[in-house]
C-alpha positions as CSV (number, residue, x, y, z in Angstrom):
1,M,-23.2,-178.5,-33.4
2,K,-26.4,-180.2,-33.6
3,Y,-29.4,-178.8,-35.7
4,L,-31.8,-177.2,-33.3
5,T,-35.7,-176.5,-33.7
6,N,-36.6,-173.1,-32.7
7,E,-38.2,-174.7,-29.7
8,E,-35.2,-176.2,-28.8
9,K,-33.3,-172.9,-29.0
10,V,-35.4,-171.1,-26.8
11,I,-35.5,-174.1,-24.2
12,K,-31.8,-174.0,-24.3
13,L,-31.7,-170.1,-23.7
14,M,-34.2,-170.4,-21.2
15,N,-32.6,-173.4,-19.1
16,H,-28.8,-173.5,-20.0
17,S,-27.8,-170.0,-20.7
18,K,-24.2,-169.1,-19.4
19,S,-26.0,-166.1,-17.9
20,G,-28.1,-168.5,-15.4
21,P,-31.5,-167.6,-14.2
22,M,-31.4,-163.9,-15.7
23,S,-31.6,-165.3,-19.0
24,Q,-35.5,-166.6,-18.3
25,M,-36.2,-162.9,-17.6
26,M,-34.5,-161.5,-20.4
27,V,-36.2,-163.7,-22.8
28,M,-39.6,-163.3,-21.4
29,E,-39.2,-159.3,-21.5
30,A,-37.9,-159.8,-25.1
31,L,-40.9,-161.5,-26.0
32,R,-43.0,-158.8,-24.1
33,F,-41.1,-155.9,-25.6
34,Y,-41.2,-157.4,-29.0
35,F,-44.9,-157.9,-29.5
36,N,-46.1,-154.7,-27.6
37,M,-43.8,-153.2,-30.1
38,I,-45.9,-154.8,-32.8
39,V,-49.1,-154.0,-31.5
40,E,-48.3,-150.5,-30.5
41,N,-47.6,-149.5,-34.5
42,G,-51.0,-150.5,-35.4
43,K,-52.5,-152.5,-38.1
44,P,-50.1,-152.4,-41.2
45,E,-50.8,-152.2,-44.9
46,P,-51.0,-155.2,-47.0
47,A,-47.4,-155.8,-48.6
48,P,-48.4,-157.8,-51.6
49,G,-45.4,-160.2,-52.3
50,A,-43.8,-160.1,-48.9
51,F,-42.3,-162.9,-47.8
52,V,-44.5,-162.9,-44.4
53,N,-47.9,-161.2,-44.6
54,P,-47.8,-158.1,-42.6
55,E,-51.4,-158.6,-41.3
56,A,-50.5,-161.9,-40.3
57,W,-47.7,-161.2,-38.4
58,F,-49.6,-158.4,-36.5
59,E,-52.5,-160.6,-35.5
60,T,-50.2,-163.4,-34.3
61,A,-48.3,-160.5,-32.1
62,T,-51.6,-159.4,-31.0
63,I,-52.9,-162.8,-30.0
64,L,-49.0,-163.7,-28.2
65,A,-49.2,-160.3,-26.4
66,S,-52.7,-161.3,-25.0
67,E,-51.8,-164.6,-23.8
68,L,-48.6,-163.2,-22.2
69,K,-50.5,-160.6,-20.6
70,E,-52.9,-163.5,-19.1
71,F,-50.0,-165.9,-18.2
72,N,-48.6,-162.8,-16.0
73,K,-52.3,-162.1,-14.6
74,E,-52.2,-165.6,-13.5
75,V,-48.8,-165.4,-11.7
76,K,-50.1,-162.2,-9.9
77,E,-53.1,-163.7,-9.0
78,R,-51.1,-166.7,-7.4
79,K,-49.1,-164.6,-5.7
80,K,-51.6,-163.1,-3.8
81,Y,-52.5,-166.5,-2.2
82,D,-49.0,-167.7,-1.6
83,H,-48.7,-165.4,1.5
């Protein structure tokens, strides 16, 4: 099997999964759930020597949760005018 980058893995899951279109809903819901779970747990304490800085992980989740929420707002707005 060919080595895939993370981006290629997500694209493959979103577009070529055996589960079909449901896979897109599942991937997006998993992202939303995970980002929100991190944000809801609150800002973590510093962890010297950690492989990933917990504060940076929290900030990244906060940004991504916000961006995903904005994307969803845009879709809802567009749907208002599609009818």
